[in-house]
VMD Tcl script that draws the C-alpha trace (Angstrom):
set ca {
  {-36.97 90.93 -129.59}
  {-34.81 87.80 -129.73}
  {-31.40 88.10 -128.08}
  {-28.58 86.03 -129.56}
  {-25.37 85.35 -127.65}
  {-22.33 86.96 -129.28}
  {-20.56 83.64 -129.90}
  {-23.43 82.06 -131.81}
  {-23.29 82.18 -135.56}
  {-26.54 81.28 -137.25}
  {-29.10 79.00 -135.60}
  {-28.40 77.83 -132.07}
  {-26.66 74.46 -131.90}
  {-28.15 71.56 -129.97}
  {-26.32 70.57 -126.81}
  {-24.54 67.21 -127.00}
  {-24.78 64.82 -124.08}
  {-21.70 64.22 -121.99}
  {-20.34 60.69 -122.09}
  {-20.35 58.34 -119.12}
  {-17.11 57.01 -117.65}
  {-17.32 53.61 -119.36}
  {-17.85 55.17 -122.78}
  {-14.96 57.58 -122.20}
  {-12.64 54.69 -121.29}
  {-13.78 52.76 -124.37}
  {-13.15 55.78 -126.62}
  {-9.72 56.37 -125.05}
  {-8.60 52.95 -126.30}
  {-8.76 54.35 -129.83}
  {-6.36 57.20 -129.04}
  {-2.66 56.86 -128.29}
  {-1.29 58.71 -125.24}
  {-4.48 60.62 -124.46}
  {-5.73 60.73 -120.87}
  {-8.32 62.36 -118.68}
  {-6.88 65.17 -116.55}
  {-9.00 67.57 -114.52}
  {-12.12 66.46 -116.37}
  {-10.69 67.05 -119.85}
  {-9.42 64.81 -122.63}
  {-5.72 65.72 -122.77}
  {-2.54 65.03 -124.72}
  {0.84 66.70 -125.13}
  {2.26 66.64 -128.65}
  {6.03 67.07 -129.17}
  {7.48 68.62 -132.32}
  {11.00 69.25 -133.59}
  {10.85 72.99 -132.93}
  {8.65 75.98 -132.19}
  {7.76 76.58 -135.85}
  {6.40 73.04 -136.30}
  {4.48 73.35 -133.03}
  {2.87 76.58 -134.23}
  {2.03 75.09 -137.63}
  {0.19 72.29 -135.80}
  {-1.65 74.80 -133.59}
  {-2.71 76.88 -136.59}
  {-4.07 73.86 -138.47}
  {-5.86 72.68 -135.32}
  {-7.32 76.17 -134.84}
  {-8.76 76.03 -138.36}
  {-10.33 72.62 -137.68}
  {-11.67 73.74 -134.29}
  {-13.22 76.87 -135.77}
  {-14.85 74.86 -138.57}
  {-16.35 72.53 -135.95}
  {-17.19 75.42 -133.58}
  {-15.51 73.37 -130.85}
  {-12.47 75.04 -129.32}
  {-9.76 73.32 -127.23}
  {-7.63 74.75 -124.49}
  {-4.12 74.97 -125.91}
  {-0.86 75.35 -123.97}
  {2.27 75.99 -126.06}
  {5.72 75.44 -124.52}
  {8.32 75.90 -127.27}
  {8.07 72.56 -129.16}
  {5.40 70.95 -126.95}
  {1.69 71.61 -127.34}
  {-0.83 70.37 -124.78}
  {-4.43 70.08 -125.89}
  {-7.30 69.82 -123.39}
  {-10.79 69.08 -124.69}
  {-14.09 69.32 -122.86}
  {-17.55 70.49 -123.82}
  {-18.33 73.20 -121.29}
  {-21.99 73.53 -122.36}
  {-22.51 69.83 -121.63}
  {-20.53 69.76 -118.40}
  {-17.99 67.17 -119.47}
  {-16.47 65.15 -122.27}
  {-18.64 64.48 -125.33}
  {-18.34 62.83 -128.72}
  {-17.27 66.25 -130.08}
  {-14.15 66.14 -127.90}
  {-13.18 62.73 -129.24}
  {-13.85 63.87 -132.81}
  {-11.49 66.83 -132.38}
  {-8.91 64.58 -130.67}
  {-8.89 62.33 -133.74}
  {-8.57 65.41 -135.96}
  {-5.59 66.60 -133.87}
  {-3.97 63.19 -134.35}
  {-4.45 63.43 -138.12}
  {-3.04 66.96 -138.20}
  {-0.03 65.99 -136.07}
  {0.63 63.02 -138.33}
  {0.96 65.40 -141.27}
  {3.27 67.84 -139.44}
}
mol new
graphics top color blue
foreach p $ca { graphics top sphere $p radius 0.5 }
foreach p [lrange $ca 0 end-1] q [lrange $ca 1 end] { graphics top cylinder $p $q radius 0.2 }
display resetview
């Protein structure tokens, strides 16, 4: 009998390799105001009010679910802090940068 973890949907995904420090620094140059904090790719987005902040979070949640890559999200009224890391890989991967770029695109449309 094959046991499947509850969070897996369909075939198991391949693990992505974590990026080295030089590659992370290179990738950071393509993102405005993102930084590495506690081993995660992090940024705080500021919105006009709570409703706009929540609209951003909801759109980001849809994108994260579609990618099956979920950020840590901290909501403080009109400020939303996103922290991205790939736990299965033990660090920051290309998937984290892809979702960071998606968050930027979503925030730009808020």
